[in-house]
PyMOL Python script that loads the backbone (N, CA, C, O; Angstrom):
from pymol import cmd

cmd.read_pdbstr("""\
ATOM      1  N   MET A   1     -28.091   0.684 -33.988  1.00  0.00           N
ATOM      2  CA  MET A   1     -28.692   1.572 -33.470  1.00  0.00           C
ATOM      3  C   MET A   1     -28.560   2.032 -31.819  1.00  0.00           C
ATOM      4  O   MET A   1     -27.893   1.117 -31.337  1.00  0.00           O
ATOM      5  N   ILE A   2     -28.791   2.753 -31.004  1.00  0.00           N
ATOM      6  CA  ILE A   2     -27.727   2.741 -29.633  1.00  0.00           C
ATOM      7  C   ILE A   2     -28.748   2.997 -28.857  1.00  0.00           C
ATOM      8  O   ILE A   2     -29.354   4.061 -28.983  1.00  0.00           O
ATOM      9  N   GLU A   3     -29.188   1.863 -27.724  1.00  0.00           N
ATOM     10  CA  GLU A   3     -30.694   1.841 -27.221  1.00  0.00           C
ATOM     11  C   GLU A   3     -30.308   2.562 -25.954  1.00  0.00           C
ATOM     12  O   GLU A   3     -29.301   2.230 -25.330  1.00  0.00           O
ATOM     13  N   ILE A   4     -31.121   3.573 -25.557  1.00  0.00           N
ATOM     14  CA  ILE A   4     -31.230   4.606 -24.907  1.00  0.00           C
ATOM     15  C   ILE A   4     -31.915   4.024 -23.212  1.00  0.00           C
ATOM     16  O   ILE A   4     -32.950   3.358 -23.238  1.00  0.00           O
ATOM     17  N   ILE A   5     -31.376   4.282 -22.099  1.00  0.00           N
ATOM     18  CA  ILE A   5     -31.563   3.415 -20.873  1.00  0.00           C
ATOM     19  C   ILE A   5     -32.216   4.552 -19.918  1.00  0.00           C
ATOM     20  O   ILE A   5     -31.663   5.652 -19.918  1.00  0.00           O
ATOM     21  N   LYS A   6     -33.051   4.407 -19.323  1.00  0.00           N
ATOM     22  CA  LYS A   6     -34.176   5.774 -18.871  1.00  0.00           C
ATOM     23  C   LYS A   6     -33.533   5.196 -17.515  1.00  0.00           C
ATOM     24  O   LYS A   6     -33.004   4.089 -17.414  1.00  0.00           O
ATOM     25  N   ASN A   7     -33.714   6.419 -16.197  1.00  0.00           N
ATOM     26  CA  ASN A   7     -34.108   6.322 -14.962  1.00  0.00           C
ATOM     27  C   ASN A   7     -33.449   5.126 -14.217  1.00  0.00           C
ATOM     28  O   ASN A   7     -33.880   4.196 -13.535  1.00  0.00           O
ATOM     29  N   VAL A   8     -31.508   5.781 -14.875  1.00  0.00           N
ATOM     30  CA  VAL A   8     -30.647   4.631 -14.197  1.00  0.00           C
ATOM     31  C   VAL A   8     -30.205   5.365 -13.246  1.00  0.00           C
ATOM     32  O   VAL A   8     -29.955   6.527 -13.568  1.00  0.00           O
ATOM     33  N   PRO A   9     -29.994   5.021 -11.995  1.00  0.00           N
ATOM     34  CA  PRO A   9     -29.133   5.911 -10.962  1.00  0.00           C
ATOM     35  C   PRO A   9     -27.516   6.359 -11.366  1.00  0.00           C
ATOM     36  O   PRO A   9     -26.759   5.394 -11.460  1.00  0.00           O
ATOM     37  N   ILE A  10     -27.057   7.369 -11.552  1.00  0.00           N
ATOM     38  CA  ILE A  10     -25.317   7.284 -11.318  1.00  0.00           C
ATOM     39  C   ILE A  10     -24.796   6.884  -9.885  1.00  0.00           C
ATOM     40  O   ILE A  10     -24.941   7.486  -8.821  1.00  0.00           O
ATOM     41  N   PRO A  11     -24.128   5.664 -10.163  1.00  0.00           N
ATOM     42  CA  PRO A  11     -23.984   5.145  -8.742  1.00  0.00           C
ATOM     43  C   PRO A  11     -22.431   6.281  -8.610  1.00  0.00           C
ATOM     44  O   PRO A  11     -21.840   6.890  -9.501  1.00  0.00           O
ATOM     45  N   GLN A  12     -22.168   6.204  -7.159  1.00  0.00           N
ATOM     46  CA  GLN A  12     -21.530   7.018  -6.125  1.00  0.00           C
ATOM     47  C   GLN A  12     -19.855   6.581  -6.516  1.00  0.00           C
ATOM     48  O   GLN A  12     -19.354   5.568  -7.003  1.00  0.00           O
ATOM     49  N   ARG A  13     -19.329   7.822  -6.061  1.00  0.00           N
ATOM     50  CA  ARG A  13     -17.962   7.674  -6.649  1.00  0.00           C
ATOM     51  C   ARG A  13     -17.434   6.973  -5.875  1.00  0.00           C
ATOM     52  O   ARG A  13     -17.632   7.464  -4.763  1.00  0.00           O
ATOM     53  N   GLY A  14     -16.490   5.513  -5.750  1.00  0.00           N
ATOM     54  CA  GLY A  14     -14.953   5.222  -5.216  1.00  0.00           C
ATOM     55  C   GLY A  14     -16.245   4.174  -4.309  1.00  0.00           C
ATOM     56  O   GLY A  14     -15.807   3.303  -3.558  1.00  0.00           O
ATOM     57  N   VAL A  15     -17.869   4.349  -4.456  1.00  0.00           N
ATOM     58  CA  VAL A  15     -18.398   2.809  -3.233  1.00  0.00           C
ATOM     59  C   VAL A  15     -18.406   1.496  -5.010  1.00  0.00           C
ATOM     60  O   VAL A  15     -18.674   1.615  -6.205  1.00  0.00           O
ATOM     61  N   GLY A  16     -17.980   0.517  -4.165  1.00  0.00           N
ATOM     62  CA  GLY A  16     -17.473  -0.897  -4.844  1.00  0.00           C
ATOM     63  C   GLY A  16     -16.718  -1.030  -5.333  1.00  0.00           C
ATOM     64  O   GLY A  16     -16.491  -2.167  -5.749  1.00  0.00           O
ATOM     65  N   ALA A  17     -15.796   0.068  -5.623  1.00  0.00           N
ATOM     66  CA  ALA A  17     -14.234   0.450  -6.243  1.00  0.00           C
ATOM     67  C   ALA A  17     -13.418  -0.815  -5.582  1.00  0.00           C
ATOM     68  O   ALA A  17     -13.664  -1.456  -4.560  1.00  0.00           O
ATOM     69  N   ARG A  18     -12.267  -0.947  -6.621  1.00  0.00           N
ATOM     70  CA  ARG A  18     -10.963  -1.999  -4.992  1.00  0.00           C
ATOM     71  C   ARG A  18      -9.922  -1.156  -6.148  1.00  0.00           C
ATOM     72  O   ARG A  18      -9.798  -0.901  -7.346  1.00  0.00           O
ATOM     73  N   LYS A  19      -9.238  -0.928  -4.662  1.00  0.00           N
ATOM     74  CA  LYS A  19      -8.233  -0.025  -4.727  1.00  0.00           C
ATOM     75  C   LYS A  19      -7.019  -0.628  -4.883  1.00  0.00           C
ATOM     76  O   LYS A  19      -6.992  -1.677  -4.240  1.00  0.00           O
ATOM     77  N   LYS A  20      -5.857  -0.374  -5.551  1.00  0.00           N
ATOM     78  CA  LYS A  20      -4.788  -0.718  -6.340  1.00  0.00           C
ATOM     79  C   LYS A  20      -4.083  -1.940  -5.131  1.00  0.00           C
ATOM     80  O   LYS A  20      -3.830  -3.121  -5.365  1.00  0.00           O
ATOM     81  N   HIS A  21      -3.951  -1.420  -4.231  1.00  0.00           N
ATOM     82  CA  HIS A  21      -3.353  -2.383  -3.293  1.00  0.00           C
ATOM     83  C   HIS A  21      -4.280  -2.492  -1.827  1.00  0.00           C
ATOM     84  O   HIS A  21      -3.969  -2.145  -0.687  1.00  0.00           O
ATOM     85  N   GLN A  22      -5.596  -3.147  -2.376  1.00  0.00           N
ATOM     86  CA  GLN A  22      -6.654  -3.189  -0.972  1.00  0.00           C
ATOM     87  C   GLN A  22      -5.946  -3.591  -0.219  1.00  0.00           C
ATOM     88  O   GLN A  22      -5.636  -2.794   0.666  1.00  0.00           O
ATOM     89  N   ASP A  23      -5.377  -4.870  -0.162  1.00  0.00           N
ATOM     90  CA  ASP A  23      -4.745  -5.662   0.844  1.00  0.00           C
ATOM     91  C   ASP A  23      -3.858  -5.151   1.875  1.00  0.00           C
ATOM     92  O   ASP A  23      -3.627  -5.661   2.971  1.00  0.00           O
ATOM     93  N   LEU A  24      -3.364  -4.009   1.351  1.00  0.00           N
ATOM     94  CA  LEU A  24      -2.192  -3.237   2.042  1.00  0.00           C
ATOM     95  C   LEU A  24      -2.879  -2.034   2.983  1.00  0.00           C
ATOM     96  O   LEU A  24      -2.226  -1.596   3.930  1.00  0.00           O
ATOM     97  N   TYR A  25      -4.547  -1.387   2.623  1.00  0.00           N
ATOM     98  CA  TYR A  25      -4.637  -0.513   3.236  1.00  0.00           C
ATOM     99  C   TYR A  25      -5.794  -1.589   4.009  1.00  0.00           C
ATOM    100  O   TYR A  25      -6.161  -1.206   5.120  1.00  0.00           O
ATOM    101  N   ASP A  26      -6.324  -2.753   3.558  1.00  0.00           N
ATOM    102  CA  ASP A  26      -6.745  -3.699   4.882  1.00  0.00           C
ATOM    103  C   ASP A  26      -5.727  -3.632   6.299  1.00  0.00           C
ATOM    104  O   ASP A  26      -5.909  -3.468   7.506  1.00  0.00           O
ATOM    105  N   LEU A  27      -4.677  -3.838   5.482  1.00  0.00           N
ATOM    106  CA  LEU A  27      -2.934  -4.157   6.841  1.00  0.00           C
ATOM    107  C   LEU A  27      -3.122  -2.876   7.644  1.00  0.00           C
ATOM    108  O   LEU A  27      -2.941  -2.994   8.856  1.00  0.00           O
ATOM    109  N   VAL A  28      -3.509  -1.467   7.099  1.00  0.00           N
ATOM    110  CA  VAL A  28      -2.922  -0.346   7.414  1.00  0.00           C
ATOM    111  C   VAL A  28      -4.209  -0.269   8.574  1.00  0.00           C
ATOM    112  O   VAL A  28      -4.129   0.204   9.708  1.00  0.00           O
ATOM    113  N   LYS A  29      -5.386  -0.874   7.930  1.00  0.00           N
ATOM    114  CA  LYS A  29      -6.279  -0.413   8.995  1.00  0.00           C
ATOM    115  C   LYS A  29      -6.371  -1.905  10.669  1.00  0.00           C
ATOM    116  O   LYS A  29      -7.199  -1.850  11.578  1.00  0.00           O
ATOM    117  N   MET A  30      -5.401  -2.861  10.538  1.00  0.00           N
ATOM    118  CA  MET A  30      -5.563  -3.735  11.567  1.00  0.00           C
ATOM    119  C   MET A  30      -4.299  -3.761  12.076  1.00  0.00           C
ATOM    120  O   MET A  30      -4.186  -4.020  13.274  1.00  0.00           O
ATOM    121  N   TRP A  31      -3.090  -3.498  11.268  1.00  0.00           N
ATOM    122  CA  TRP A  31      -2.102  -3.599  12.358  1.00  0.00           C
ATOM    123  C   TRP A  31      -2.267  -2.728  13.624  1.00  0.00           C
ATOM    124  O   TRP A  31      -3.077  -1.813  13.777  1.00  0.00           O
ATOM    125  N   GLU A  32      -1.322  -3.195  14.528  1.00  0.00           N
ATOM    126  CA  GLU A  32      -1.440  -2.296  16.068  1.00  0.00           C
ATOM    127  C   GLU A  32       0.513  -1.647  15.697  1.00  0.00           C
ATOM    128  O   GLU A  32       1.187  -1.770  14.674  1.00  0.00           O
ATOM    129  N   VAL A  33       0.845  -0.995  17.029  1.00  0.00           N
ATOM    130  CA  VAL A  33       2.278  -0.827  17.539  1.00  0.00           C
ATOM    131  C   VAL A  33       2.564  -1.809  17.510  1.00  0.00           C
ATOM    132  O   VAL A  33       1.764  -2.723  17.706  1.00  0.00           O
ATOM    133  N   GLY A  34       4.188  -2.040  17.176  1.00  0.00           N
ATOM    134  CA  GLY A  34       4.676  -2.576  16.880  1.00  0.00           C
ATOM    135  C   GLY A  34       4.967  -3.967  15.899  1.00  0.00           C
ATOM    136  O   GLY A  34       5.969  -4.682  15.877  1.00  0.00           O
ATOM    137  N   ASP A  35       3.735  -4.060  15.125  1.00  0.00           N
ATOM    138  CA  ASP A  35       3.544  -5.195  14.329  1.00  0.00           C
ATOM    139  C   ASP A  35       4.829  -4.900  13.313  1.00  0.00           C
ATOM    140  O   ASP A  35       5.457  -3.857  13.496  1.00  0.00           O
ATOM    141  N   SER A  36       5.267  -5.890  12.146  1.00  0.00           N
ATOM    142  CA  SER A  36       5.609  -5.400  11.009  1.00  0.00           C
ATOM    143  C   SER A  36       5.719  -6.246   9.769  1.00  0.00           C
ATOM    144  O   SER A  36       5.830  -7.472   9.750  1.00  0.00           O
ATOM    145  N   VAL A  37       5.689  -5.698   9.072  1.00  0.00           N
ATOM    146  CA  VAL A  37       5.880  -7.062   7.652  1.00  0.00           C
ATOM    147  C   VAL A  37       7.421  -6.949   6.980  1.00  0.00           C
ATOM    148  O   VAL A  37       8.346  -6.158   7.169  1.00  0.00           O
ATOM    149  N   VAL A  38       7.290  -7.860   6.299  1.00  0.00           N
ATOM    150  CA  VAL A  38       8.617  -7.917   5.470  1.00  0.00           C
ATOM    151  C   VAL A  38       8.152  -8.016   3.831  1.00  0.00           C
ATOM    152  O   VAL A  38       7.321  -8.874   3.533  1.00  0.00           O
ATOM    153  N   PHE A  39       8.739  -7.066   2.711  1.00  0.00           N
ATOM    154  CA  PHE A  39       8.515  -7.435   1.769  1.00  0.00           C
ATOM    155  C   PHE A  39       9.932  -7.291   0.494  1.00  0.00           C
ATOM    156  O   PHE A  39      10.885  -6.513   0.496  1.00  0.00           O
ATOM    157  N   ASP A  40       9.615  -8.221  -0.351  1.00  0.00           N
ATOM    158  CA  ASP A  40      10.839  -8.437  -1.147  1.00  0.00           C
ATOM    159  C   ASP A  40      11.580  -7.522  -1.535  1.00  0.00           C
ATOM    160  O   ASP A  40      11.015  -6.445  -1.341  1.00  0.00           O
ATOM    161  N   LEU A  41      12.863  -7.367  -2.125  1.00  0.00           N
ATOM    162  CA  LEU A  41      12.864  -6.257  -2.659  1.00  0.00           C
ATOM    163  C   LEU A  41      13.171  -6.363  -4.197  1.00  0.00           C
ATOM    164  O   LEU A  41      13.838  -7.306  -4.623  1.00  0.00           O
ATOM    165  N   ASP A  42      12.584  -5.198  -5.181  1.00  0.00           N
ATOM    166  CA  ASP A  42      11.750  -6.080  -6.464  1.00  0.00           C
ATOM    167  C   ASP A  42      12.294  -5.100  -7.258  1.00  0.00           C
ATOM    168  O   ASP A  42      11.645  -5.043  -8.303  1.00  0.00           O
ATOM    169  N   ARG A  43      13.459  -4.063  -7.228  1.00  0.00           N
ATOM    170  CA  ARG A  43      14.221  -3.578  -7.834  1.00  0.00           C
ATOM    171  C   ARG A  43      15.494  -2.397  -7.934  1.00  0.00           C
ATOM    172  O   ARG A  43      15.999  -2.302  -6.816  1.00  0.00           O
ATOM    173  N   LYS A  44      16.007  -1.688  -8.697  1.00  0.00           N
ATOM    174  CA  LYS A  44      16.713  -0.587  -7.840  1.00  0.00           C
ATOM    175  C   LYS A  44      16.152   0.332  -8.258  1.00  0.00           C
ATOM    176  O   LYS A  44      15.149   0.281  -8.970  1.00  0.00           O
ATOM    177  N   ASN A  45      17.003   1.824  -7.684  1.00  0.00           N
ATOM    178  CA  ASN A  45      17.143   2.807  -7.886  1.00  0.00           C
ATOM    179  C   ASN A  45      18.338   3.490  -8.907  1.00  0.00           C
ATOM    180  O   ASN A  45      18.988   2.888  -9.762  1.00  0.00           O
ATOM    181  N   LYS A  46      18.394   4.505  -8.653  1.00  0.00           N
ATOM    182  CA  LYS A  46      19.037   4.649  -9.666  1.00  0.00           C
ATOM    183  C   LYS A  46      21.098   4.577  -9.255  1.00  0.00           C
ATOM    184  O   LYS A  46      22.146   4.400  -9.877  1.00  0.00           O
ATOM    185  N   ARG A  47      20.674   4.830  -7.937  1.00  0.00           N
ATOM    186  CA  ARG A  47      22.029   4.912  -7.128  1.00  0.00           C
ATOM    187  C   ARG A  47      22.386   2.672  -7.166  1.00  0.00           C
ATOM    188  O   ARG A  47      23.367   2.402  -7.859  1.00  0.00           O
ATOM    189  N   GLY A  48      22.121   2.197  -6.923  1.00  0.00           N
ATOM    190  CA  GLY A  48      21.528   0.941  -7.378  1.00  0.00           C
ATOM    191  C   GLY A  48      21.237   0.408  -5.700  1.00  0.00           C
ATOM    192  O   GLY A  48      21.675  -0.591  -5.130  1.00  0.00           O
ATOM    193  N   ARG A  49      20.600   1.169  -5.344  1.00  0.00           N
ATOM    194  CA  ARG A  49      19.889   0.464  -4.155  1.00  0.00           C
ATOM    195  C   ARG A  49      18.310  -0.182  -4.472  1.00  0.00           C
ATOM    196  O   ARG A  49      17.375   0.195  -5.180  1.00  0.00           O
ATOM    197  N   GLY A  50      18.548  -1.431  -3.499  1.00  0.00           N
ATOM    198  CA  GLY A  50      17.331  -2.404  -3.982  1.00  0.00           C
ATOM    199  C   GLY A  50      16.070  -0.929  -3.446  1.00  0.00           C
ATOM    200  O   GLY A  50      16.232   0.115  -2.815  1.00  0.00           O
ATOM    201  N   ILE A  51      15.121  -1.450  -3.969  1.00  0.00           N
ATOM    202  CA  ILE A  51      13.537  -0.505  -3.320  1.00  0.00           C
ATOM    203  C   ILE A  51      12.736  -1.355  -4.078  1.00  0.00           C
ATOM    204  O   ILE A  51      13.057  -1.791  -5.183  1.00  0.00           O
ATOM    205  N   SER A  52      11.612  -1.614  -3.446  1.00  0.00           N
ATOM    206  CA  SER A  52      10.367  -2.776  -3.371  1.00  0.00           C
ATOM    207  C   SER A  52       8.672  -1.611  -3.072  1.00  0.00           C
ATOM    208  O   SER A  52       8.175  -1.001  -2.125  1.00  0.00           O
ATOM    209  N   ASN A  53       8.315  -1.885  -4.672  1.00  0.00           N
ATOM    210  CA  ASN A  53       7.416  -0.967  -4.806  1.00  0.00           C
ATOM    211  C   ASN A  53       6.105  -1.028  -3.415  1.00  0.00           C
ATOM    212  O   ASN A  53       5.708  -0.019  -2.831  1.00  0.00           O
ATOM    213  N   ARG A  54       5.672  -2.309  -3.155  1.00  0.00           N
ATOM    214  CA  ARG A  54       4.829  -2.395  -2.131  1.00  0.00           C
ATOM    215  C   ARG A  54       5.292  -2.139  -0.962  1.00  0.00           C
ATOM    216  O   ARG A  54       4.463  -2.176  -0.053  1.00  0.00           O
ATOM    217  N   ALA A  55       6.798  -1.788  -0.584  1.00  0.00           N
ATOM    218  CA  ALA A  55       7.130  -1.124   1.019  1.00  0.00           C
ATOM    219  C   ALA A  55       6.307   0.146   0.626  1.00  0.00           C
ATOM    220  O   ALA A  55       5.325   0.519   1.267  1.00  0.00           O
ATOM    221  N   SER A  56       6.942   0.972  -0.821  1.00  0.00           N
ATOM    222  CA  SER A  56       6.931   2.462  -0.569  1.00  0.00           C
ATOM    223  C   SER A  56       5.268   2.347  -0.548  1.00  0.00           C
ATOM    224  O   SER A  56       4.696   3.206   0.121  1.00  0.00           O
ATOM    225  N   SER A  57       4.647   1.594  -1.064  1.00  0.00           N
ATOM    226  CA  SER A  57       3.102   2.134  -1.298  1.00  0.00           C
ATOM    227  C   SER A  57       2.469   2.019   0.067  1.00  0.00           C
ATOM    228  O   SER A  57       1.503   2.713   0.386  1.00  0.00           O
ATOM    229  N   LEU A  58       3.072   1.058   0.934  1.00  0.00           N
ATOM    230  CA  LEU A  58       2.065   0.901   2.194  1.00  0.00           C
ATOM    231  C   LEU A  58       2.864   2.024   3.276  1.00  0.00           C
ATOM    232  O   LEU A  58       2.192   2.297   4.270  1.00  0.00           O
ATOM    233  N   THR A  59       4.269   2.717   3.175  1.00  0.00           N
ATOM    234  CA  THR A  59       4.062   3.698   4.047  1.00  0.00           C
ATOM    235  C   THR A  59       4.033   5.193   3.733  1.00  0.00           C
ATOM    236  O   THR A  59       4.492   6.014   4.527  1.00  0.00           O
ATOM    237  N   ALA A  60       3.407   5.583   2.393  1.00  0.00           N
ATOM    238  CA  ALA A  60       2.764   6.777   1.672  1.00  0.00           C
ATOM    239  C   ALA A  60       0.581   5.869   2.512  1.00  0.00           C
ATOM    240  O   ALA A  60       0.235   6.470   3.529  1.00  0.00           O
ATOM    241  N   ILE A  61       0.037   5.262   2.272  1.00  0.00           N
ATOM    242  CA  ILE A  61      -0.934   4.342   2.937  1.00  0.00           C
ATOM    243  C   ILE A  61      -0.716   4.652   4.488  1.00  0.00           C
ATOM    244  O   ILE A  61      -1.433   5.482   5.048  1.00  0.00           O
ATOM    245  N   ALA A  62       0.035   4.140   4.996  1.00  0.00           N
ATOM    246  CA  ALA A  62      -0.048   4.159   6.684  1.00  0.00           C
ATOM    247  C   ALA A  62       0.594   5.907   6.859  1.00  0.00           C
ATOM    248  O   ALA A  62       1.147   6.007   7.954  1.00  0.00           O
ATOM    249  N   LYS A  63       0.624   6.837   6.297  1.00  0.00           N
ATOM    250  CA  LYS A  63       1.380   8.416   6.660  1.00  0.00           C
ATOM    251  C   LYS A  63      -0.254   8.859   6.153  1.00  0.00           C
ATOM    252  O   LYS A  63      -0.820   9.665   6.892  1.00  0.00           O
ATOM    253  N   ARG A  64      -0.884   8.451   5.144  1.00  0.00           N
ATOM    254  CA  ARG A  64      -1.909   8.980   5.021  1.00  0.00           C
ATOM    255  C   ARG A  64      -2.994   9.047   6.335  1.00  0.00           C
ATOM    256  O   ARG A  64      -3.649   9.927   6.895  1.00  0.00           O
ATOM    257  N   ALA A  65      -2.766   7.462   6.495  1.00  0.00           N
ATOM    258  CA  ALA A  65      -3.530   7.060   7.671  1.00  0.00           C
ATOM    259  C   ALA A  65      -2.981   8.008   9.246  1.00  0.00           C
ATOM    260  O   ALA A  65      -3.465   7.839  10.366  1.00  0.00           O
ATOM    261  N   ASN A  66      -2.164   8.722   8.974  1.00  0.00           N
ATOM    262  CA  ASN A  66      -1.611   9.051  10.006  1.00  0.00           C
ATOM    263  C   ASN A  66      -0.967   8.093  11.256  1.00  0.00           C
ATOM    264  O   ASN A  66      -1.180   7.985  12.464  1.00  0.00           O
ATOM    265  N   GLN A  67      -0.182   7.547  10.401  1.00  0.00           N
ATOM    266  CA  GLN A  67       0.749   6.374  11.200  1.00  0.00           C
ATOM    267  C   GLN A  67       1.949   6.848  11.266  1.00  0.00           C
ATOM    268  O   GLN A  67       2.253   7.653  10.385  1.00  0.00           O
ATOM    269  N   LYS A  68       2.765   6.574  12.093  1.00  0.00           N
ATOM    270  CA  LYS A  68       4.016   6.616  11.907  1.00  0.00           C
ATOM    271  C   LYS A  68       4.367   5.082  11.687  1.00  0.00           C
ATOM    272  O   LYS A  68       3.651   4.128  11.989  1.00  0.00           O
ATOM    273  N   VAL A  69       5.775   5.048  11.023  1.00  0.00           N
ATOM    274  CA  VAL A  69       6.417   4.076  10.460  1.00  0.00           C
ATOM    275  C   VAL A  69       7.994   3.872  11.007  1.00  0.00           C
ATOM    276  O   VAL A  69       8.467   4.633  11.852  1.00  0.00           O
ATOM    277  N   THR A  70       8.646   2.913  10.506  1.00  0.00           N
ATOM    278  CA  THR A  70      10.102   3.057  10.517  1.00  0.00           C
ATOM    279  C   THR A  70      10.759   1.993   9.569  1.00  0.00           C
ATOM    280  O   THR A  70      10.966   0.927  10.149  1.00  0.00           O
ATOM    281  N   VAL A  71      11.062   2.017   8.517  1.00  0.00           N
ATOM    282  CA  VAL A  71      11.812   1.242   7.723  1.00  0.00           C
ATOM    283  C   VAL A  71      13.391   1.111   7.508  1.00  0.00           C
ATOM    284  O   VAL A  71      14.171   2.018   7.219  1.00  0.00           O
ATOM    285  N   LYS A  72      13.743  -0.610   7.779  1.00  0.00           N
ATOM    286  CA  LYS A  72      15.343  -1.423   7.411  1.00  0.00           C
ATOM    287  C   LYS A  72      15.133  -2.130   6.499  1.00  0.00           C
ATOM    288  O   LYS A  72      14.464  -3.150   6.335  1.00  0.00           O
ATOM    289  N   ARG A  73      15.930  -1.349   5.724  1.00  0.00           N
ATOM    290  CA  ARG A  73      16.687  -2.390   4.289  1.00  0.00           C
ATOM    291  C   ARG A  73      17.871  -3.455   4.755  1.00  0.00           C
ATOM    292  O   ARG A  73      19.050  -3.126   4.889  1.00  0.00           O
ATOM    293  N   ASN A  74      17.359  -4.763   4.975  1.00  0.00           N
ATOM    294  CA  ASN A  74      18.097  -5.940   4.714  1.00  0.00           C
ATOM    295  C   ASN A  74      18.990  -6.351   3.747  1.00  0.00           C
ATOM    296  O   ASN A  74      18.353  -7.061   2.970  1.00  0.00           O
ATOM    297  N   VAL A  75      19.964  -6.279   3.451  1.00  0.00           N
ATOM    298  CA  VAL A  75      20.582  -6.078   2.043  1.00  0.00           C
ATOM    299  C   VAL A  75      20.735  -7.825   2.058  1.00  0.00           C
ATOM    300  O   VAL A  75      20.360  -8.447   1.064  1.00  0.00           O
ATOM    301  N   GLU A  76      21.331  -8.585   3.299  1.00  0.00           N
ATOM    302  CA  GLU A  76      21.679  -9.703   3.006  1.00  0.00           C
ATOM    303  C   GLU A  76      20.623 -10.937   2.635  1.00  0.00           C
ATOM    304  O   GLU A  76      20.888 -12.047   2.174  1.00  0.00           O
ATOM    305  N   ASN A  77      18.914 -10.171   3.112  1.00  0.00           N
ATOM    306  CA  ASN A  77      17.964 -10.914   2.486  1.00  0.00           C
ATOM    307  C   ASN A  77      17.212 -10.516   1.241  1.00  0.00           C
ATOM    308  O   ASN A  77      16.153 -10.947   0.785  1.00  0.00           O
ATOM    309  N   SER A  78      18.017  -9.599   0.821  1.00  0.00           N
ATOM    310  CA  SER A  78      16.824  -8.931  -0.477  1.00  0.00           C
ATOM    311  C   SER A  78      15.285  -8.191   0.200  1.00  0.00           C
ATOM    312  O   SER A  78      14.180  -8.399  -0.301  1.00  0.00           O
ATOM    313  N   ALA A  79      15.487  -7.453   1.226  1.00  0.00           N
ATOM    314  CA  ALA A  79      14.117  -7.584   1.942  1.00  0.00           C
ATOM    315  C   ALA A  79      13.807  -6.684   2.529  1.00  0.00           C
ATOM    316  O   ALA A  79      14.285  -6.794   3.658  1.00  0.00           O
ATOM    317  N   ILE A  80      13.100  -5.553   2.401  1.00  0.00           N
ATOM    318  CA  ILE A  80      13.027  -4.398   3.622  1.00  0.00           C
ATOM    319  C   ILE A  80      11.737  -4.632   4.390  1.00  0.00           C
ATOM    320  O   ILE A  80      10.719  -5.145   3.926  1.00  0.00           O
ATOM    321  N   GLN A  81      11.856  -4.344   5.191  1.00  0.00           N
ATOM    322  CA  GLN A  81      10.940  -4.587   6.677  1.00  0.00           C
ATOM    323  C   GLN A  81      10.140  -3.400   7.345  1.00  0.00           C
ATOM    324  O   GLN A  81      10.975  -2.622   7.806  1.00  0.00           O
ATOM    325  N   ILE A  82       9.296  -3.103   7.500  1.00  0.00           N
ATOM    326  CA  ILE A  82       8.633  -1.631   8.129  1.00  0.00           C
ATOM    327  C   ILE A  82       7.483  -1.661   9.277  1.00  0.00           C
ATOM    328  O   ILE A  82       6.262  -1.798   9.196  1.00  0.00           O
ATOM    329  N   TRP A  83       8.103  -1.533  10.054  1.00  0.00           N
ATOM    330  CA  TRP A  83       7.080  -1.568  11.561  1.00  0.00           C
ATOM    331  C   TRP A  83       6.380  -0.071  11.603  1.00  0.00           C
ATOM    332  O   TRP A  83       6.557   1.091  11.238  1.00  0.00           O
ATOM    333  N   ARG A  84       5.551  -0.844  12.237  1.00  0.00           N
ATOM    334  CA  ARG A  84       4.496   0.603  12.503  1.00  0.00           C
ATOM    335  C   ARG A  84       5.089   1.173  13.949  1.00  0.00           C
ATOM    336  O   ARG A  84       5.032   0.306  14.822  1.00  0.00           O
ATOM    337  N   VAL A  85       5.596   2.326  14.355  1.00  0.00           N
ATOM    338  CA  VAL A  85       5.768   2.448  16.222  1.00  0.00           C
ATOM    339  C   VAL A  85       4.753   3.523  16.793  1.00  0.00           C
ATOM    340  O   VAL A  85       4.600   3.769  17.990  1.00  0.00           O
ATOM    341  N   GLU A  86       4.061   4.144  15.701  1.00  0.00           N
ATOM    342  CA  GLU A  86       3.023   4.957  16.686  1.00  0.00           C
ATOM    343  C   GLU A  86       2.056   5.056  15.509  1.00  0.00           C
ATOM    344  O   GLU A  86       0.973   5.624  15.646  1.00  0.00           O
TER     345      GLU A  86
END
""", "prot")
cmd.dss("prot")
cmd.show_as("cartoon", "prot")
cmd.util.cbc("prot")
cmd.orient("prot")
């Protein structure tokens, strides 16, 4: 038999929920113009260029927060560096 629980409030949407890349959201809140971060390349796209999922996520999160960033790929170190420019 299924138990019925009465008078339990419905939780608000998103309250207490952890986002997939919570550390990147925290970074976007804290970093200042001129700061940068480095991500390792983790896979290749169809053209064979190295890309990073976390770097792509950070640029999208920063864009939603109305921050401008620039991205440079360092093939020698297999890394992508992202700077906040505005």
